[in-house]
ZADO-1210 file (C-alpha; in nm, 4 decimals, padded with zeros to 6 digits):
<atoms>
<atom x="00.0000" y="00.0000" z="00.0000" code="UNK" pos="1"/>
<atom x="00.1333" y="00.3418" z="-00.0879" code="UNK" pos="2"/>
<atom x="00.2252" y="00.5923" z="00.1843" code="UNK" pos="3"/>
<atom x="-00.0420" y="00.8297" z="00.0534" code="UNK" pos="4"/>
<atom x="-00.3106" y="00.5610" z="00.0788" code="UNK" pos="5"/>
<atom x="-00.2021" y="00.4805" z="00.4332" code="UNK" pos="6"/>
<atom x="-00.2139" y="00.8488" z="00.5287" code="UNK" pos="7"/>
<atom x="-00.5638" y="00.8912" z="00.3820" code="UNK" pos="8"/>
<atom x="-00.6919" y="00.5773" z="00.5541" code="UNK" pos="9"/>
<atom x="-00.5522" y="00.6926" z="00.8883" code="UNK" pos="10"/>
<atom x="-00.7094" y="01.0378" z="00.8470" code="UNK" pos="11"/>
<atom x="-01.0472" y="00.8864" z="00.7589" code="UNK" pos="12"/>
<atom x="-01.0215" y="00.6386" z="01.0433" code="UNK" pos="13"/>
<atom x="-00.9995" y="00.9294" z="01.2877" code="UNK" pos="14"/>
<atom x="-01.2846" y="01.1252" z="01.1269" code="UNK" pos="15"/>
<atom x="-01.5988" y="01.1443" z="01.3398" code="UNK" pos="16"/>
<atom x="-01.8190" y="01.3497" z="01.1056" code="UNK" pos="17"/>
<atom x="-02.0468" y="01.1181" z="00.9048" code="UNK" pos="18"/>
<atom x="-02.1081" y="01.3892" z="00.6459" code="UNK" pos="19"/>
<atom x="-01.7369" y="01.4148" z="00.5673" code="UNK" pos="20"/>
<atom x="-01.7104" y="01.0373" z="00.5313" code="UNK" pos="21"/>
<atom x="-02.0152" y="01.0309" z="00.3021" code="UNK" pos="22"/>
<atom x="-01.8645" y="01.3087" z="00.0882" code="UNK" pos="23"/>
<atom x="-01.5401" y="01.1145" z="00.0590" code="UNK" pos="24"/>
<atom x="-01.7294" y="00.8039" z="-00.0533" code="UNK" pos="25"/>
<atom x="-01.9315" y="01.0071" z="-00.3040" code="UNK" pos="26"/>
<atom x="-01.6146" y="01.1611" z="-00.4450" code="UNK" pos="27"/>
<atom x="-01.4488" y="00.8196" z="-00.4670" code="UNK" pos="28"/>
<atom x="-01.7490" y="00.6876" z="-00.6620" code="UNK" pos="29"/>
<atom x="-01.7344" y="00.9922" z="-00.8914" code="UNK" pos="30"/>
<atom x="-01.3637" y="00.9343" z="-00.9628" code="UNK" pos="31"/>
<atom x="-01.4215" y="00.5638" z="-01.0219" code="UNK" pos="32"/>
<atom x="-01.6998" y="00.6339" z="-01.2735" code="UNK" pos="33"/>
<atom x="-01.4919" y="00.9041" z="-01.4439" code="UNK" pos="34"/>
<atom x="-01.2016" y="00.6601" z="-01.4901" code="UNK" pos="35"/>
<atom x="-01.4440" y="00.3977" z="-01.6242" code="UNK" pos="36"/>
<atom x="-01.5906" y="00.6435" z="-01.8763" code="UNK" pos="37"/>
<atom x="-01.2405" y="00.7423" z="-01.9894" code="UNK" pos="38"/>
<atom x="-01.1411" y="00.3774" z="-02.0307" code="UNK" pos="39"/>
<atom x="-01.4631" y="00.2980" z="-02.2173" code="UNK" pos="40"/>
<atom x="-01.4089" y="00.5941" z="-02.4513" code="UNK" pos="41"/>
<atom x="-01.0541" y="00.4800" z="-02.5194" code="UNK" pos="42"/>
<atom x="-01.1685" y="00.1259" z="-02.5972" code="UNK" pos="43"/>
<atom x="-01.4462" y="00.2603" z="-02.8187" code="UNK" pos="44"/>
<atom x="-01.1886" y="00.4530" z="-03.0203" code="UNK" pos="45"/>
<atom x="-00.9704" y="00.1445" z="-03.0485" code="UNK" pos="46"/>
<atom x="-01.2625" y="-00.0723" z="-03.1553" code="UNK" pos="47"/>
<atom x="-01.3706" y="00.1777" z="-03.4249" code="UNK" pos="48"/>
<atom x="-01.0427" y="00.1251" z="-03.6113" code="UNK" pos="49"/>
<atom x="-01.0145" y="-00.1675" z="-03.8459" code="UNK" pos="50"/>
<atom x="-00.8472" y="-00.4076" z="-03.6089" code="UNK" pos="51"/>
<atom x="-00.6302" y="-00.6990" z="-03.7016" code="UNK" pos="52"/>
<atom x="-00.7279" y="-01.0451" z="-03.5797" code="UNK" pos="53"/>
<atom x="-00.4572" y="-01.0248" z="-03.3140" code="UNK" pos="54"/>
<atom x="-00.5909" y="-00.6893" z="-03.1869" code="UNK" pos="55"/>
<atom x="-00.9458" y="-00.8243" z="-03.1780" code="UNK" pos="56"/>
<atom x="-00.8287" y="-01.1236" z="-02.9743" code="UNK" pos="57"/>
<atom x="-00.6428" y="-00.8963" z="-02.7297" code="UNK" pos="58"/>
<atom x="-00.9461" y="-00.6707" z="-02.6900" code="UNK" pos="59"/>
<atom x="-01.1810" y="-00.9645" z="-02.6350" code="UNK" pos="60"/>
<atom x="-00.9465" y="-01.1183" z="-02.3779" code="UNK" pos="61"/>
<atom x="-00.9253" y="-00.7854" z="-02.1953" code="UNK" pos="62"/>
<atom x="-01.3032" y="-00.7421" z="-02.1928" code="UNK" pos="63"/>
<atom x="-01.3535" y="-01.0979" z="-02.0618" code="UNK" pos="64"/>
<atom x="-01.0903" y="-01.0521" z="-01.7899" code="UNK" pos="65"/>
<atom x="-01.2283" y="-00.7115" z="-01.6932" code="UNK" pos="66"/>
<atom x="-01.5849" y="-00.8419" z="-01.6645" code="UNK" pos="67"/>
<atom x="-01.4775" y="-01.1477" z="-01.4639" code="UNK" pos="68"/>
<atom x="-01.2835" y="-00.9273" z="-01.2171" code="UNK" pos="69"/>
<atom x="-01.5952" y="-00.7207" z="-01.1479" code="UNK" pos="70"/>
<atom x="-01.7961" y="-01.0278" z="-01.0389" code="UNK" pos="71"/>
</atoms>
């Protein structure tokens, strides 16, 4: 775990205000969705190109691995 992550966890562990903790969780969810949208847009751009068979296989493997990790 990175030192920054440890520092954030320790700060949140000591936080007593439920509103602050809820805001942190909301912001985390926002960042997570933003990263997902960016990744999806990138993959959409890649998939719009005329891909070679090797590229198609790599993309399909990535999509399968990504969906199985989310389960």
